[in-house]
Each structure stands twice: as structure tokens, then as C-alpha cells.
C-alpha positions in Angstrom: -41.9 56.0 57.4 -43.5 52.6 57.2 -46.0 53.5 59.9 -46.9 56.7 58.0 -47.5 54.7 54.7 -49.5 52.2 56.6 -51.7 54.9 58.1 -52.2 56.5 54.7 -53.2 53.2 53.2 -55.7 52.5 56.0 -57.2 56.0 55.8 -57.4 55.7 52.0 -59.1 52.3 51.8 -61.2 52.4 55.0 -63.9 54.6 53.5 -64.1 52.3 50.5 -65.0 49.4 52.8 -67.7 51.4 54.4 -69.2 52.5 51.1 -69.3 48.9 49.9 -71.5 47.8 52.8 -75.2 47.9 52.2 -77.3 49.7 54.8 -79.4 47.5 56.9 -83.1 47.7 56.0 -85.0 49.7 58.4 -88.1 48.2 60.0 -91.1 50.1 58.7 -93.7 50.7 61.4 -97.3 51.1 60.2 -98.9 54.5 60.3 -102.7 54.7 60.4 -105.1 57.1 58.7 -108.5 57.9 60.1 -111.3 59.9 58.6 -113.7 61.7 61.0 -116.9 63.2 59.5 -118.0 66.0 61.7 -121.4 67.7 62.2 -121.5 71.4 63.0 -118.2 72.4 61.5 -119.4 75.4 59.5 -116.7 78.0 59.8 -112.9 78.1 59.9 -113.0 79.1 63.6 -114.7 75.8 64.4 -112.1 73.9 62.3 -109.2 75.7 64.0 -110.5 74.9 67.4 -110.9 71.3 66.6 -107.4 71.2 65.0 -105.9 72.7 68.1 -107.6 70.0 70.3 -106.4 67.2 68.1 -102.9 68.4 67.8 -102.6 68.2 71.6 -102.7 64.4 71.3 -99.1 62.9 71.2 -100.1 60.1 68.9 -101.3 62.4 66.0 -98.6 63.0 63.4 -100.7 65.3 61.1 -104.2 66.6 60.6 -106.0 67.8 57.5 -109.4 69.5 57.6 -111.7 69.7 54.6 -114.4 72.2 55.4 -116.6 71.5 52.3 -116.8 67.8 53.1 -116.9 68.4 56.9 -114.1 65.9 57.1 -111.1 65.6 59.4 -108.3 63.3 58.2 -105.7 62.2 60.8 -102.4 60.4 60.3 -101.1 58.8 63.4 -97.5 58.3 64.4 -96.0 54.9 63.7 -97.7 52.1 65.6 -100.0 54.5 67.5 -103.7 55.4 67.3 -106.6 56.7 69.4 -109.8 54.8 70.1 -113.1 55.9 68.7 -114.3 56.9 72.2 -111.3 59.2 72.6 -111.7 60.8 69.2 -115.4 61.4 69.9 -114.6 63.0 73.2 -112.1 65.3 71.6 -114.5 66.4 68.9 -117.3 66.9 71.4 -115.0 69.0 73.7 -114.4 71.3 70.7 -118.2 71.8 70.5 -118.9 69.6 67.5 -120.5 66.2 66.9 -119.1 63.1 65.2 -121.2 61.8 62.3 -118.9 58.8 61.7 -115.4 57.6 62.0 -113.8 55.6 59.1 -110.8 53.4 59.6 -109.0 51.1 57.2 -110.0 47.5 57.6 -106.6 46.4 58.7 -106.3 49.1 61.3 -107.1 48.1 64.9 -109.6 50.3 66.7 -106.8 51.1 69.1 -103.3 49.9 69.5 -102.2 52.5 71.9 -100.8 51.0 75.1 -103.6 50.8 77.7 -101.6 53.0 80.2 -101.3 55.8 77.6 -105.0 55.4 76.7 -106.1 55.7 80.3 -103.9 58.8 80.8 -105.4 60.4 77.8 -109.0 59.6 78.9 -108.2 61.1 82.3 -106.7 64.2 80.7 -109.9 64.7 78.7 -112.2 64.4 81.6 -112.7 67.6 83.7 
């Protein structure tokens, strides 16, 4: 009987101890945003082709295309990005031209590991 009461007490108060503990703060990794101004994007077919090419990249978390402004906005996965050279190659492979690429001042031009960058460059070349 004492063992039973002991088990009931443990099971009753154990969750209280867990709820009282604060969760450890999660380390927030930076996500980077890039704007690409594109020449030649005049129809939704052009935009969808470019969107498909960009979504193939593993480091891209999301993409938003604004047809009127001829603007492509990219959000990269935490702690990843693509170089300007790689972005230009992707846009050119979609049959369009890059007018300019705008990055935040605190964003490196590339922080993708060199091995992954080389693999992506090889994958883009025929």
C-alpha cells in the first residue's frame, strides 16, 4: 500500500516539476533575404519558369515574385545563401537577365559551405 501511495505521489507531482522549468532559449540562426531585379520577365509563364528553377535550390526557403516591379524576393534557410554568381546563372538559365541583386548590408555575399557551392555550380553547368 505504501508503494502504491508513493507511486501516486510521484506521478502527481512529477508533471508539476516539469511545468515549473523554463524552456531553454533556442539559438536563432539568421535567415537572409535577397531581392533580384529581373529584365525580360513579362509574363506569368516566365515567372513560373524562374520560380521552378529557384525552388530547385536546397538553400531557398521561399520565393515571392512581383511581376509589376520585375522583382524576385528570396528568403534563404537559416545560415544559408547563394552567391550572386549562382543566382545570375539560375536566372540566365531560365532565359532572363539580372538587372541587379540587392542584399542587406549585414548579409555576406555567400555563407554557403564551399563544398555545397561547388556542387551547385557543377549542377548548373551543362
